C-alpha positions in Angstrom: -18.4 0.5 43.0 -17.7 -1.5 39.9 -17.2 0.0 36.5 -19.3 -1.3 33.6 -17.8 -1.6 30.2 -19.7 -1.7 26.9 -19.6 -5.1 25.2 -17.3 -5.3 22.2 -19.1 -5.3 18.9 -18.9 -8.6 17.1 -16.4 -8.3 14.3 -18.6 -10.3 12.0 -21.5 -8.0 12.7 -19.4 -5.0 11.9 -18.4 -6.4 8.6 -21.9 -7.6 7.8 -23.1 -4.5 5.7 -19.9 -4.7 3.6 -20.3 -8.5 3.2 -23.9 -8.0 2.0 -22.8 -5.3 -0.5 -20.1 -7.6 -1.9 -22.5 -10.5 -2.1 -25.2 -8.5 -3.9 -22.6 -7.0 -6.2 -21.5 -10.5 -7.3 -25.1 -11.6 -7.7 -25.9 -8.6 -9.7 -22.8 -8.8 -11.9 -23.9 -12.3 -13.0 -27.7 -12.1 -13.1 -28.5 -8.5 -13.8 -26.0 -7.4 -16.4 -28.5 -8.1 -19.3 -31.3 -6.1 -17.5 -29.2 -3.0 -16.8 -27.9 -2.5 -20.3 -28.3 0.0 -23.2 -30.2 -2.7 -25.1 -32.7 -3.1 -22.3 -33.2 0.7 -22.2 -33.8 0.8 -25.9 -36.3 -2.0 -25.8 -38.3 -0.5 -23.0 -38.0 3.2 -23.8 -41.6 3.7 -24.9 -43.0 2.0 -21.8 -40.7 4.2 -19.6 -41.8 7.4 -21.3 -45.5 6.5 -21.0 -45.1 5.7 -17.3 -43.2 8.9 -16.7 -45.8 11.0 -18.4 -48.6 9.4 -16.3 -46.7 9.3 -13.0 -43.9 11.9 -13.0 -43.3 12.2 -9.3 -43.5 8.4 -8.8 -41.0 7.9 -11.7 -38.6 10.3 -10.1 -38.8 8.5 -6.7 -38.5 5.0 -8.2 -35.6 6.1 -10.5 -33.6 7.7 -7.6 -34.2 4.7 -5.4 -33.1 2.3 -8.1 -30.0 4.4 -8.8 -29.1 4.5 -5.1 -29.3 0.7 -5.0 -27.2 0.3 -8.1 -24.4 2.5 -6.7 -24.7 1.3 -3.1 -24.4 -2.4 -4.1 -22.0 -1.7 -7.0 -24.3 -3.3 -9.5 -23.6 -3.1 -13.2 -25.4 -0.4 -15.0 -24.4 2.9 -13.2 -23.6 4.5 -16.6 -26.9 3.3 -18.1 -28.7 4.7 -15.1 -27.1 8.1 -15.7 -28.1 7.9 -19.3 -31.6 7.0 -18.3 -31.8 10.0 -16.0 -31.1 12.2 -18.9 -33.4 10.3 -21.2 -36.4 10.5 -18.8 -35.8 13.9 -17.3 -33.6 15.9 -19.7 -30.2 17.3 -18.7 -31.9 19.2 -16.0 -33.3 18.1 -13.6 -31.9 14.7 -14.7 -28.4 15.6 -13.7 -29.6 16.7 -10.2 -31.4 13.4 -9.8 -28.4 11.5 -10.9 -25.9 13.4 -8.7 -28.1 13.1 -5.7 -28.7 9.4 -6.1 -25.1 8.6 -6.8 -24.0 10.6 -3.7 -26.4 8.7 -1.5 -25.3 5.3 -2.8 -21.6 6.2 -2.5 -22.2 7.4 1.1 -23.8 4.0 1.9 -20.7 2.1 0.7 -18.4 4.6 2.5 -20.2 4.0 5.8 -20.4 0.3 5.4 -16.6 0.0 4.6 -15.6 2.4 7.4 -17.8 0.6 10.0 -16.5 -2.8 8.8 -12.8 -2.2 8.9 -12.0 1.4 7.8 -11.7 2.8 11.4 -9.4 -0.1 12.4 -7.2 0.3 9.4 -7.1 4.1 9.8 -5.9 3.7 13.4 -3.3 1.2 12.4 -2.0 3.5 9.7 -1.9 6.4 12.2 0.2 4.3 14.7 2.7 3.3 12.1 6.1 5.0 11.5 8.1 5.8 8.4 6.8 6.2 4.8 3.3 4.9 5.4 2.7 7.4 8.2 4.0 10.3 6.1 1.7 9.4 3.2 -1.3 9.3 5.5 -0.3 12.6 7.1 0.1 14.1 3.6 -3.4 12.9 2.6 -4.8 14.2 5.9 -3.4 17.6 5.3 -4.9 17.8 1.9 -8.2 15.9 2.3 -10.4 18.3 0.4 -8.0 18.4 -2.6 -7.5 14.6 -2.6 -11.2 13.9 -2.4 -12.0 16.2 -5.3 -9.2 14.8 -7.4 -10.3 11.2 -7.1 -13.8 12.3 -8.2 -12.7 14.5 -11.1 -10.1 12.1 -12.6 -12.1 9.8 -15.0 -9.5 7.0 -14.6 -10.4 6.4 -10.9 -13.2 3.8 -10.7 -16.2 5.1 -8.7 -16.1 2.0 -6.4 -12.5 2.7 -5.4 -13.2 6.4 -4.9 -15.9 5.3 -2.4 -13.7 2.9 -0.5 -10.3 4.7 -0.3 -11.6 7.6 1.9 -13.2 5.1 4.3 -9.7 3.7 5.1 -8.3 7.2 5.8 -10.7 8.4 8.5 -12.2 11.0 6.2 -15.2 12.8 7.9 -18.6 11.9 6.5 -19.5 15.5 5.7 -16.3 15.9 3.6 -16.9 12.7 1.8 -20.5 13.6 1.0 -19.8 17.2 -0.1 -16.8 16.3 -2.3 -18.7 13.4 -3.9 -21.7 15.6 -4.7 -19.7 18.4 -6.3 -16.8 16.3 -7.6 -19.1 14.1 -9.8 -20.9 17.1 -11.3 -18.8 17.5 -14.5 -18.8 13.9 -15.5 -22.5 13.3 -14.6 -23.7 16.4 -16.5 -21.8 15.1 -19.6 -23.4 11.7 -19.5 -26.8 13.0 -18.5 -26.7 15.3 -21.6 -25.8 12.3 -23.7 -28.9 10.5 -22.2 -31.0 13.5 -23.0 -30.2 13.0 -26.7 -31.0 9.3 -26.7 -34.3 9.8 -28.5 -32.4 10.7 -31.7 -29.9 7.9 -31.2 -32.7 5.4 -30.8 -34.4 6.8 -34.0 -31.2 6.2 -36.0 -30.7 2.7 -34.5 -27.3 3.7 -33.1 -25.6 3.5 -29.7 -24.4 6.6 -27.7 -20.8 7.8 -27.7 -19.8 7.0 -24.1 -16.2 8.0 -24.9 -17.4 11.6 -25.3 -15.9 12.5 -21.9 -12.4 12.0 -23.3 -12.9 14.3 -26.3 -10.8 17.5 -26.0 -13.7 19.9 -25.5 -14.8 17.9 -22.5 -11.6 16.4 -21.0 -9.6 19.6 -21.0 -12.0 21.6 -18.8 -12.1 18.6 -16.4 -8.3 18.4 -16.3 -8.3 22.1 -15.6 -10.5 21.4 -12.5 -8.1 18.7 -11.5 -5.2 21.1 -11.7 -7.1 23.6 -9.5 -7.9 20.8 -7.0 -4.2 19.8 -6.9 -2.9 23.3 -6.3 -3.2 23.2 -2.5 -1.3 19.9 -2.5 1.5 21.4 -4.6 1.6 24.6 -2.4 1.8 22.6 0.8 4.5 20.4 -0.6 6.6 23.5 -1.6 6.1 25.0 1.8 7.2 21.8 3.4 10.4 21.8 1.4 11.1 25.4 2.3 10.7 24.5 6.0 13.4 21.7 5.7 
């Protein structure tokens, strides 16, 4: 009796989703930057409001789908999309629509990267010795904390926060849950800014996108970062005591 083995997956085929994402991202960065901008939102605000009032459910579905595409393909305009969610749907349910769409889009990048080369890289890191292996083991022991930290810290680019976990064999459910809840603070802030765009447009001004770094906003977020980091610190201290 002969054993049958499954044919190996073509390496190019495995990388195809990520290649498509990168290609579309480059295309979008060059051709779509003027269409996914604050100026474009300001110019089309009345048409958007009229369409929303006439087709609320359809507007929600189209908006969420567009937001997913923007995040999944790393197109320019994610911040503008978040502001638009607040402008069209108020802070709530706008924040819920924004968080849901961003999580779905982030998950798409995560899966594409992991399928393309994340699993292979993760196994290579697992098989190494020395400092690299220790770093990976440390991350593995504190995955929840690390995942929430990279979402909460405003300095970590969203695109990198989607890619890094795919290299470290993070389970899909952990990635999705930590993304959904980890982006809540920042998303609510920007959605609330979007909810006030009517007055900003009336004054002919631009929104203050640096609001997230103001003390009353950044300090509570940093507090959440400290809470997320506590398990890492505790595990490190326990490790030292065990030496």
